[in-house]
N, C-alpha and C positions, 0 to 999 in steps of 0.2 A: 615711967607704967607701963603698962600694956596693956589695950584696954581686948576683953575676951566678949565675946557676942553667945549673944542667950538664944542658941536658935530654935526651946518646942518656947520659950515664951513669948520671939517672935513670929511664928507659926500659929501662935493660939490667939495671936490679940492680932492679925487678916484673918483670920479662919471668923473669929465674932464679931469680926468687921464686914467684913464678907455675910455673914448672914444675916449680921441688917440691915444691910442697903438689898439685901435678895427675899427677905426673907415672905415677901405677899407677893413676890413676883412668877408672871408666867414663867413660864417653861422657857418660851420665846426671849421672851427679858432676858433669862439668866446666861439665856446663848449669848444673844448680842453684848451682854456687860465682861463676861472672859473674851467673845471674841478682839475686842476693843479693850480691851486692857490685851489681850496676844498680841493686836496690832503696832499701841502704842513700846514694851516691850524691845519687838523685830525694831521699829524707828531708832529706837532710843540707841540698847543694841547697833548694828548699820554706821551710825553717827560714832559712836567709838571706837568703830573701827576704821571707818576712815580720819581719822583724826588721829586715830598710831597711825596710820601711814604715811601721811600727813606728814606727820613729825615726828 
């Protein structure tokens, strides 16, 4: 059986989660949050790329 991704539901869940975490934060704190998320995603992508190249 094929699993389907409900993209709208996923986006809303992520957006709602970010809103709850950031609603009382300053602009600087919000920028820091997203910069850290971006760094983590880039590290993960680079690690995945290295794994694919090695395998």
